[in-house]
C-alpha positions in Angstrom: 0.0 0.0 0.0 1.3 3.5 -0.8 1.7 5.5 2.3 3.9 8.6 1.7 5.4 9.8 4.9 4.0 6.9 6.9 5.0 3.3 7.1 2.4 2.1 9.5 -1.4 2.2 10.0 -3.5 3.9 7.3 -4.6 7.4 8.3 -5.7 10.6 6.7 -2.3 11.1 5.1 -2.4 7.7 3.5 -2.7 7.5 -0.3 -4.9 4.6 -1.4 -4.8 3.6 -5.0 -8.3 2.2 -5.7 -9.3 0.7 -9.1 -13.0 0.9 -9.7 -14.4 -1.8 -12.1 -17.8 -0.9 -13.5 -19.7 -2.0 -16.6 -19.9 1.6 -18.0 -20.3 5.2 -17.0 -23.9 5.8 -18.1 -26.7 7.5 -16.1 -27.6 4.8 -13.6 -27.6 5.3 -9.8 -24.4 3.4 -9.3 -22.6 5.3 -12.0 -23.9 8.7 -10.7 -22.9 7.9 -7.2 -19.4 7.0 -8.2 -19.0 10.2 -10.1 -20.3 12.3 -7.2 -18.1 10.6 -4.6 -14.8 10.8 -6.5 -13.9 14.4 -5.9 -14.2 14.2 -2.1 -12.5 10.8 -2.1 -9.6 12.2 -4.1 -9.3 15.1 -1.8 -9.1 12.7 1.1 -6.2 10.7 -0.3 -7.7 8.2 -2.7 -6.0 7.9 -6.1 -8.8 6.5 -8.3 -8.8 4.8 -11.6 -11.9 3.5 -13.4 -12.0 0.5 -15.7 -15.2 -0.1 -17.8 -16.4 -2.9 -20.0 -18.3 -0.5 -22.3 -18.1 3.2 -23.2 -21.4 4.8 -22.3 -22.2 8.5 -22.2 -23.6 10.0 -19.0 -21.0 10.1 -16.2 -17.8 9.5 -18.3 -16.8 13.2 -18.5 -17.6 13.9 -14.9 -15.5 11.0 -13.7 -12.5 12.2 -15.8 -13.0 15.7 -14.6 -12.8 14.4 -11.0 -9.2 13.3 -11.9 -9.9 9.6 -12.4 -8.3 8.2 -15.5 -10.8 5.9 -17.4 -9.9 2.8 -19.3 -12.5 1.1 -21.5 -11.4 -2.5 -22.2 -10.9 -3.3 -25.9 -11.5 -7.0 -25.7 -14.8 -8.7 -26.4 -16.3 -11.7 -24.7 -15.7 -13.0 -21.1 -12.4 -14.6 -21.7 -10.9 -11.7 -23.6 -12.1 -9.1 -21.0 -10.8 -11.3 -18.2 -7.3 -11.5 -19.7 -7.2 -7.8 -20.4 -8.4 -6.8 -17.0 -5.9 -9.1 -15.3 -3.1 -7.7 -17.4 -4.3 -4.2 -16.5 -4.2 -5.0 -12.8 -0.7 -6.4 -13.1 0.5 -3.2 -14.8 -1.3 -0.7 -12.4 -0.8 -2.6 -9.1 -3.6 -0.9 -7.2 -4.0 -1.3 -3.5 -7.6 -2.2 -3.8 -10.1 -3.3 -6.5 -13.7 -2.0 -5.9 -16.1 -3.8 -8.2 -19.7 -2.6 -9.0 -22.5 -4.4 -10.9 -22.8 -8.0 -11.9 -20.5 -8.5 -14.9 -17.6 -6.4 -13.4 -18.2 -8.1 -10.1 -17.4 -11.5 -11.7 -14.6 -10.3 -13.9 -13.0 -8.2 -11.1 -13.0 -11.1 -8.7 -11.5 -13.6 -11.2 -9.0 -11.1 -12.5 -7.6 -10.3 -9.1 -7.5 -13.9 -8.0 -4.0 -14.9 -6.9 -2.6 -11.4 -7.3 -2.7 -10.4 -3.7 -4.8 -7.4 -4.5 -7.9 -7.4 -2.2 -11.3 -7.1 -3.8 -14.2 -5.1 -2.3 -17.6 -5.8 -3.9 -20.6 -3.5 -3.9 -24.1 -4.9 -3.1 -26.4 -2.3 -4.7 -29.6 -4.2 -5.2 -31.7 -7.4 -4.6 -31.1 -9.1 -8.0 -32.4 -12.5 -6.9 -35.6 -11.3 -5.2 -38.6 -13.6 -6.0 -40.5 -10.6 -7.3 -38.2 -10.5 -10.3 -39.7 -13.7 -11.5 -43.0 -12.0 -12.1 -41.3 -10.0 -14.9 -42.0 -12.0 -18.1 -38.7 -10.9 -19.5 -36.7 -12.7 -16.9 -35.5 -16.2 -17.7 -35.5 -18.2 -14.4 -32.8 -20.6 -15.6 -30.4 -17.8 -16.6 -31.1 -16.0 -13.3 -30.3 -19.2 -11.4 -27.0 -19.7 -13.2 -26.1 -16.1 -12.6 -26.9 -16.5 -8.9 -24.7 -19.6 -8.6 -21.7 -17.9 -10.3 -22.2 -14.7 -8.2 -22.3 -16.8 -5.0 -19.3 -18.9 -5.7 -17.0 -16.0 -6.7 -18.3 -13.7 -4.0 -17.7 -16.2 -1.2 -14.2 -17.3 -2.4 -12.7 -14.4 -4.2 -13.9 -11.2 -2.4 -12.4 -10.0 0.8 -15.3 -7.8 1.9 -18.5 -6.1 0.6 -20.0 -2.7 0.7 -23.8 -2.7 0.9 -25.8 0.4 0.1 -28.6 -0.6 2.5 -29.4 -3.2 5.2 -31.9 -4.7 2.6 -29.1 -5.3 0.1 -26.9 -6.8 2.8 -29.6 -9.1 4.0 -30.4 -10.2 0.5 -26.7 -11.1 -0.1 -26.7 -13.2 3.1 -29.9 -15.0 2.1 -29.3 -15.4 -1.7 -25.5 -15.6 -2.0 -24.6 -17.2 1.4 -22.3 -14.4 2.4 -21.3 -14.2 6.1 -22.8 -11.0 7.6 -19.5 -10.1 9.2 -18.0 -9.6 5.7 -20.6 -6.9 4.8 -20.5 -3.2 5.8 -23.5 -1.0 5.2 -22.7 2.5 3.9 -25.7 4.2 2.4 -25.1 6.3 -0.7 -25.4 10.0 0.0 -26.2 13.0 -2.1 -24.5 16.4 -2.4 -26.8 19.0 -0.9 -25.0 21.7 -2.9 -25.9 20.0 -6.2 -29.5 19.4 -5.1 -30.1 22.8 -3.6 -32.9 23.8 -1.2 -36.6 24.0 -1.6 -38.2 27.5 -1.8 -41.4 29.0 -3.2 -39.4 31.1 -5.6 -37.6 28.0 -7.0 -40.9 26.1 -7.2 -42.4 28.9 -9.3 -39.4 29.2 -11.5 -39.3 25.5 -12.2 -43.0 25.3 -12.9 -42.8 28.1 -15.3 -40.0 26.4 -17.2 -41.9 23.2 -17.4 -45.2 24.9 -18.4 -47.0 23.9 -15.3 -49.8 26.0 -13.7 -49.6 27.0 -10.0 -52.9 25.3 -9.3 -52.0 22.0 -10.8 -51.2 19.1 -8.5 -47.9 17.7 -9.7 -46.7 14.2 -8.9 -43.1 13.3 -10.0 -41.5 9.9 -10.2 -38.0 9.0 -11.5 -36.5 5.8 -12.8 -35.9 3.9 -16.0 -38.9 2.4 -17.7 -38.6 -1.2 -16.3 -40.9 -3.7 -14.6 -39.1 -3.2 -11.3 -40.1 0.5 -11.1 -43.9 -0.2 -11.0 -44.7 2.8 -13.2 -47.7 1.2 -14.9 -49.3 1.1 -11.4 -48.6 4.8 -11.0 -50.2 5.7 -14.3 -53.3 3.7 -13.4 -53.4 5.5 -10.0 -53.3 8.9 -11.8 -56.1 7.7 -14.0 -58.2 7.0 -10.9 -57.7 10.6 -9.8 -59.4 12.1 -12.8 -62.2 13.5 -10.7 -59.9 15.0 -8.1 -58.9 18.1 -9.8 -56.0 18.7 -12.2 -53.4 16.1 -11.1 -50.4 15.6 -13.4 -47.7 13.0 -13.4 -44.2 13.6 -14.7 -42.0 10.5 -15.3 -38.3 11.3 -15.5 -36.1 8.4 -16.6 -34.5 6.6 -19.5 -36.4 4.4 -21.9 -36.4 0.7 -21.2 -38.2 -2.5 -21.8 -41.4 -1.1 -20.4 -41.5 2.1 -22.6 -44.0 0.9 -25.2 -46.5 -0.3 -22.6 -46.0 2.8 -20.6 -46.7 5.0 -23.6 -49.8 3.0 -24.4 -51.1 3.3 -20.8 -50.4 7.0 -20.7 -51.9 7.9 -24.1 -55.6 8.1 -23.0 -54.6 10.5 -20.2 -53.2 13.1 -22.6 -50.9 15.7 -21.1 -51.8 14.5 -17.6 -48.9 12.0 -17.9 -45.7 13.2 -19.4 -42.7 11.0 -20.1 -39.8 13.3 -19.8 -37.0 10.9 -20.7 -33.6 11.1 -19.0 -33.1 14.5 -17.4 -29.9 16.0 -16.1 -32.0 18.6 -14.3 -33.9 16.2 -12.0 -33.5 18.5 -9.0 -35.4 21.3 -10.8 -38.1 18.9 -11.8 -38.4 17.8 -8.1 -38.5 21.5 -7.1 -41.6 21.9 -9.2 -43.5 19.0 -7.7 -46.1 18.7 -4.9 -45.3 15.1 -4.2 -42.9 12.3 -5.1 -44.2 8.9 -5.9 -42.1 5.7 -5.8 -44.1 2.6 -6.8 -41.1 0.2 -7.1 -41.6 -3.5 -6.6 -38.1 -4.1 -5.3 -35.0 -2.0 -4.8 -31.5 -2.0 -3.2 -31.7 1.5 -2.0 -34.2 4.2 -3.1 -31.8 6.9 -4.1 -34.6 8.9 -5.9 -36.6 9.0 -2.7 -33.5 10.5 -0.9 -33.2 13.2 -3.5 -36.9 14.0 -3.2 -36.6 14.3 0.6 -33.7 16.6 0.1 -36.0 18.9 -1.9 -38.6 18.8 0.9 -41.2 16.7 -0.9 -43.7 14.4 0.8 -43.4 10.9 -0.4 -45.9 8.2 -1.3 -44.1 4.9 -1.9 -44.3 1.1 -2.0 -44.1 -0.5 1.4 -40.9 -2.4 0.8 -37.9 -2.8 3.2 -35.4 -0.4 1.6 -38.0 2.4 1.5 -38.6 1.8 5.2 -34.9 2.2 5.9 -35.0 5.7 4.3 -38.3 7.3 5.4 -40.4 7.5 8.5 -43.6 5.7 7.6 -46.6 7.8 8.4 -44.5 10.9 9.1 -42.3 11.8 6.1 -44.1 9.3 3.8 -47.2 7.2 3.2 -46.5 3.6 2.3 -48.8 1.3 0.4 -48.6 -2.3 -0.7 -46.6 -2.7 -3.9 -48.6 -3.4 -7.1 -51.9 -1.9 -5.8 -52.8 1.1 -8.0 -56.0 1.7 -5.9 -54.1 2.1 -2.6 -51.5 4.2 -4.4 -54.2 6.5 -5.8 -55.8 6.9 -2.3 -52.5 7.7 -0.6 -51.6 10.3 -3.3 -55.0 11.9 -3.0 -54.8 12.0 0.8 -51.4 13.6 0.9 -52.2 16.2 -1.8 -55.6 17.1 -0.2 -53.9 17.9 3.2 -51.4 20.7 2.6 -50.4 21.0 6.2 -49.7 17.3 6.4 -47.8 17.3 3.1 -45.7 20.3 4.3 -44.8 18.6 7.6 -43.9 15.4 5.7 -41.6 17.3 3.4 -39.9 19.1 6.3 -39.3 15.9 8.1 -37.9 14.3 4.9 -35.5 17.1 4.6 -34.3 16.7 8.2 -33.8 12.9 7.6 -31.7 13.7 4.5 -29.5 16.2 6.3 -29.0 13.9 9.2 -28.4 10.6 7.4 -27.9 10.8 3.7 -25.5 13.6 2.8 -22.5 12.9 0.5 -20.1 13.9 3.2 -21.4 11.2 5.5 -21.1 8.6 2.8 -17.6 9.6 1.9 -16.5 9.3 5.5 -18.0 5.8 5.7 -16.3 4.7 2.5 -12.9 6.0 3.5 -13.2 4.1 6.8 -14.1 1.0 4.9 -11.2 1.3 2.5 -8.7 1.8 5.3 -10.0 -1.2 7.2 -9.5 -3.4 4.1 -5.9 -2.2 3.8 -5.0 -2.5 7.4 -4.0 -6.2 7.2 -1.7 -5.3 4.2 -0.1 -2.4 6.1 0.4 -4.5 9.2 2.0 -7.2 7.2 4.3 -4.8 5.4 2.5 -5.2 2.0 
């Protein structure tokens, strides 16, 4: 381990060379979190490098601007990528490999095997949740094979794991057979400076830019168009509120496998449901909203809910474990059974109809964000985790 000026225990002066292996630097939650965390991690002594399987637009430029060189592997196929990544590790000799997402989890573990470089894996979701099998696009046989490969390599080739939530940690213990003591939970945080603060002036400005009237009840959700996100249930819930005044739904998120069905379901509602596509200005869209809806069927950590709370929005969400970790049920959010549009519609209407309750819920959400989910808090947790992984190497003179 590199430790300029210090030959002993890792401390704030220690330089840690961390290689992040990730599938690509697109616009997903894992990619955006990495890009946001790199500047403060670098300032704290991490020398980062990022290796990707694919070149994707989204966070690539932000990662490079943070001072992290990015390498996109040239090889194709599992065997070729594995050889190239192993060769890259041999040339760079990082102190730690931090892998993220399924394909780079597997490749990173295998590439580092026998090199002496410890591997830290990220647990960011619940990929083997039984709910996934309700998605007609999921092949149970392939999912089972993936689970077995994930479990074998995780248990044998990974030193430790970072889980973004207790839910993700518990799923890994249950589905992959990981010992709980090899998992550390560090929730992903958000930068309050990037998100900004809620205010009447900001709300009015954002609504004007989006062409929204001040008297319209605006519900926002965010997420890629996939089965997991439960957006069809939300569209149906909005349809049930047709006689409750002018209630609009804005869906921010990339197109996905559910996009055609989502468009078809939204078409009869006209401009009451707007598919905004991917947006880099999500904080401004949240600032224009009266309520944030999160109808997901399963999650690792509901990052979009955290951003909504940072903007002081009341939340109506599915009653699933990761959401309960983030909100205060009945206080900052109303939770309903997942997959029930009627319950979702009733909760949205109840929150929008009671402005005092909605305002109190939004204020409490903002307090929860500031106390538990800031970027600074996450960075401190990750630095501590990195140092603890390198302590055995430093103690042994490695």
